[in-house]
N, C-alpha and C positions, 0 to 999 in steps of 0.2 A: 583186209589188207594187212601187208606186215609194214613196219616201219619204214623201210626204204620206199615201199610202194606209197605209203601216206604222204611223205615227205615230197616226193616227186610231185604227187598231184597238187599238193598244196603250193609248190613252188611255180607250178605252171599255171596257176590261177584256177585250179579245178575244185572240187569238192569232194575230199576223202570221206573216210567212214567217220571220222572224228577228226577234230583239231590236233593237229601234231605239237609235241612238247620237246624242245630242244633249248636248253641254255649253255651259253658260253661260261665255262668255270674259271674264275683266276687261277694261274697255275699255282698259287699258294693253297686253294682248295685242295688240289692233288697232294701236294705235299703233305697236308694234315690227315688227309681222310682215306688216300688210297691204299695205305698200309705199306708202303715201300718208301725206301731211302729218297731224300729229296734229291740229293746229288745226283743219283742214278737216275730219279725221272728228269732233271733237267738235262742231263749229259748223254743218256743213253737212249737211241731209239726204241729198242726193244722193252725199256723199263716204262718209258711214257706210253707206248702201245699198250702195255698191261694196264696202267693206271687210267687210261683213257676208258677203256672196256670195262674195268671194273666198276668206274661211278656211274657209266652208262647204264648198265646192268641194275647198279642199285638204286638209282633215280629212276628207271623206266624211260630215259630219253629215246625219242624217234631218230636222232641223229648224233653224231659225234664231230665236233670241230677240232682237226689237228693244227693247234696253233703254236708249234714248234718244227723248225725243220729236222729231217733226219740228221743223224751223227754220225761223224766218222766212227768205225767201230774200233779204231786203235786209239781213241782219245785218250786212256790212261796211259799211253807211253809218253804224253806230254808232261804228266804228273810228277813233281817230286816228293810232295808229301802234303797230307791234310790233317790240319790241326784244327783245335776248338778255341774259339776266343770270345769269351762271353756266351750270348745265344747263338752265335754265328759260328759256323766253318769255315776256315780260309783253305782254299786250294792253290798251292804254289805251284807254278808252272816252270817249266826249263829254260824260257827266255826270261824269267826275271820277273813276269807279270803274276797277279795274283787274282783269284776271285773269292768275292766275300758273298757266302751263301747263308742267308737268314731262313729260319726253318718255316717261315710262312709268305714268302715274298720271292720275286725274281732275283737271282743272283745279278751280281754289277762285277764286272772285269776292270781292274786298275793296272796302271803301269807301276814300274818299281817304285818310283816317288812318291805313290799313293795318288796320282791324279787320274783321272778317266780321258781317254784320248778322245779329240775331235779336231778334224782338220779345220783350217781357217778357210774362209771362203774364197780368199785370193789365190788358194793352192789348189783350187779343184779345175781341173780340165773336163768339160763337159762331155769331151769325146772319150774319155778315158773311163767314164762312168757306165755301170749296166744294170745293177741291182744291188742295194744295199740290205742286208740281212741283220739287223740290231741283235737278234737271239742267238746268233754264232757264238760258238763258245770262246771266241777271242773278242766278243764284242763288236765295236767300229774300228775297221782298219781303212786306210786309204793309202796307196793304190789298194783296191780290195783285195784280199787274201782270205782264205779257209783257215781257219785254226791258228795255229802258232808257227806253221813253216815259214812264212814271210813271202811265199811265192805269190806274186799277183795272178789273179784268175783272170783269162783273157777274155774280154767281151764276146759274146755269141753264143752258139749252141752249146759249147762245151763248158760255158762257166760255171755250171750247178754239177757238183761232183754226184756220181752215181747214187753213194749212199744219201743224197739230200732226200731222196723220196722213199727210203727205208722204211718211216713209222707211218706212211701211207698204206704201202704194199703190205707191211703186217697188220694193221688193223681191216684192211679190205680182205684180205686173206682169211681171217679169223670171223668176221662178223658181217663183212659187206653184202653178202647176199641178202640178209635181212635188215639192216641197218643202214641208214644213207650218210654216208663218210664224206666230209667236206674238208678242202684244203683251205689254206690261208695264205695269201700274199698282201704285201704293202703297197699303198697306193704310191704312185710316184711322189707326190706331195708329202706323205708320212715318210718315204724313205729319205726325202731332203732335208725334212726336220730331224730325223734321227741323226743323219751324218754331221751335221753342223751343230748339233744341239738346239733347243727352241729358240732361245733368245738370238742367237745367231743367225738361224735360220729366218726369222721373222724380219728381222734387220735386213738381210740380204734382198727380200722382196722389194723394200725402197731404195736399197743402193744400186742394184743392177738387175731390174726386172728380166731384161734381154738374156742375161748370162743365166738367170735362175730359169726361165721358159726352156732354154737349150739344155740345162741338167735334166728337166722335167721330161723333156722328149726323149732323151736317152735312157732316164730310168723307167720310162713305159715300156721300151724294148725290152729290157730284163723282166719286168712283171709280166709281160705276154709270154715269155720263154718259160718263166716258172708256172704260170698257170697252165700252159699246154702241157709242161713235163707232170704237173699233178694230173690232170687228166688222162694222162698216157699211163700213169701209174695206178690208176683206177678210181680216183676220187668222184665222187658222183656229182659234186657241185664247188664253186670256189667262192671263197669270202673275201672281198677286198677291205682290208683293213685300212680305214681313211680316217685316222685320228686327227685331231689339230684343225679341222675343217669345219668346226661349228662357229656360231655366232660369237661365241666367247673369246674367238682368236682371230679371226678373219672376218672380212666384210662380205656381203652377198658379190660385191664387185670383185673381190679379191678371188671369191670362190670360182666366178665364172672366169675369170683369167687364168689362174695357177691350179685349179683343181679339175673343173669339168672338162676340158679339152684332152687331159691326158688320162683321167680314167675311162673317157670315151674311147680313146685310143686302144686301151687296155682290153676294155670288155670286147670292142669290135674285133681287135686283135685274136683274141682266143676265140670267139664265136665263129670266126674264118675258118677255124680248123677242129672245132669241137662244140657239140651241141649240148652244154650242159648249163645249169642255171647259174648264173653270177649274179651276186648280191652284194650290197654295201654296208660295212658297219661304221657308222660316224656317230659318236656319242655326244652328248650336251645338248647345246640350245641349236636346233635345227628345223625346228618349226617356220620359220622365215624362207627354207631353201628346199624345200621338199621338191618345188618345180624344178629347180637347177640340177637337184640330184637324179631326177628322173630324166632330164635332158643327157645325162651322161650314157643313157641305156642301159643301166641296171635293171635288173629284175625283179629285185626285192629290197628293201629297206630294214636294216636291223637297227637295235635298241629302241629308238623313239622314246628318249628319255621324259618322263612326266614331270610338270613343276614338283618340287623347286629343282631338282637335278637338271633339267632340260625345259623344253617350251612346247612340247608336243602333247596336245590334248587328242587322244586317240580316236574319238567320234570324227574329230576335223580330219585327221590322217587318213582314215577309213574314206571320207567324203571324196577326199583330194585325190586318192591313188586306187580306188575300187575299179577292179578290171583291167588295171594296167600293169602294176607291180603288187607283189606280195609283201605283206609286213609281218615283222617278228617282232616281239618285245612288249615294251611298255609298264611292266611291273616294276616298281621301284625296289631296287636291290639293296638300298641301305634302310629306309624305314619299316620297309614291309618285310624283305627276305632277311635282313642281318639282326634288326630288332625288334620286327612283329613276331606274332606267336602264329601257331598254325592255322587258328581260326582266322587272324589276319589275312594271311596269305590265301585263305579259301574264299574269303568274301572279295580279294583284290581280283583273284583270278576269276572268278565268276563273274564280276562286272567286266573284264575284259573280254571274257567269251561273249557275253551278252552283246558286247558293241561290235565286235570285229568278226566273230564267227560266221554269221550268217553269209551264204553266199561263197564260202570257202576264201582261199588266198590268204590265211591267218596262220601263224605259228604262236602257240603259247610259249613265252619265254619272259625271263628277265630284261628289263631295258639294257644295262650294260652287264659286264662281268658278275657272276655270284662271287660275293667276296670270301676271303678265305675262311672267316670265323664264322660264314653264314651257318645256320643249325641244320644238319641233315633232315631233320623233322619237318622244317619248312620246306626243303626243296622236294621231298616225297609228295606234298601235298598237291604239287601241279599236275602230275600224273593222273591222281584221283580226281581232281577238278575237270580235267580233259575228259576222263571217263564218264563223269557225272553229269557235266554241263557241254560238252563240245561235242556230242554225238550229232551226225547230220542225218542220222535215220530217226531221230525222235526230235521232239520240240525243244528249241533252245531256250532255255530260262532266262 
C-alpha cells in the first residue's frame, strides 16, 4: 500500500498493511524546520505547500494536514514595509494595520492603535454571517472581508475566493497520488469563539443562547461550502477543528446545545455531496463526551489527549469507539515529544500501538500539535515504531 491508500483504509475502519503515521505540526514547527522564511510560509500558498511537503517527506508521514487557507497571490501589494523588532518581524500594511510575526509562532494582526479587532456580540447580525477564517491575512474582520481591501464577502457559493484552495491544489498536484491530503475547516462553535474572542464568546452563551444558535446555524452553512470546496480541489479528507469544546471550557449540556447539532449539520451537508472521510479535532478533556462527538456523525476523533493534558485513556477510547469511528493520537506532545528522548517516544508509541492497532482504525499521532521546538529526532521515531510494531501482517507486540 502507498500512504494514501493506507490512510484511506484506516479512516474507513479497515485494516491496512500497517498503522499509518500522521501528526499535525504546529505552524511554528514549519517556521523553524522547513528551511523557508516564516513570513513566506504564513502568507504564500506555494511556500506553505513546499513546507508541508518537505516535512512530510522528512518525517515519513502518511498524510498532510493543510491547516492554513490559500492566499491571495497579490498579497505583497498590500505591504508597505517589513522591519525587525526584537525577535519578531513587523509587517506594515497599507491600511495602517500591522502583523507581528514571531519566528516560532502564529503571526497576529493588530490595528494601528495596537489593539486586535473583535466585534461586540450586539453588533453581530446572524443573517450576515457565513464563515469566519481567523487565519486570514487580516485576521478577524466584520462584516467579513478577505485581506485588506475592506469589501465584504457576500454569503453564498462565491464567498471563498478561487485562490482559497490554491495550497490544497498545489499539494495534491505534487504528492496527492501517493500521500493522503487533508483540508481543515473550523467548526461553527470554534468560528464563533474566534469571532468574538473567547471570553466574550462564552459570555454570549449565557446572555442570549437563541442568538448564538442562530449564528452557529449560519456559520455551519459556510463550513459546508468550504468543506465541499476543499473536496472539489482534491482533498482526500476533511478535519473539523473544534477547539473550545472540551470539558475545561463547556459542559456536556452546552456541548449538546451549541456544538453537536451544528457539527452534525456540517458533516451531513458535506457528505450529501462528497464521499470523503470527515473527522474531528477537539483537544483537552473530552473523555466525558466521546459519545456526543460520535453523535455528530464524525467518522473519527483526533487528539485524544492523555492525562494530564486531557482525560482520555486510550484503552477506554478504543473500547467505546471500536468499529464505529477511527481514532488518531494520544501521544503526549509535551512530556513525551517535546521533553522526552527518542527512547521515551519509542516506548510510548509502542504502547499506543499495542492498545489501539489490533483490528485497524487507528492512526499513530501526537495528541495535539507537535510543538515548534519538538526535536525532529523524536518525530522520526514514530515512523520507525509503526514499521516495527504496527504491521498487521505480523504479530503486534
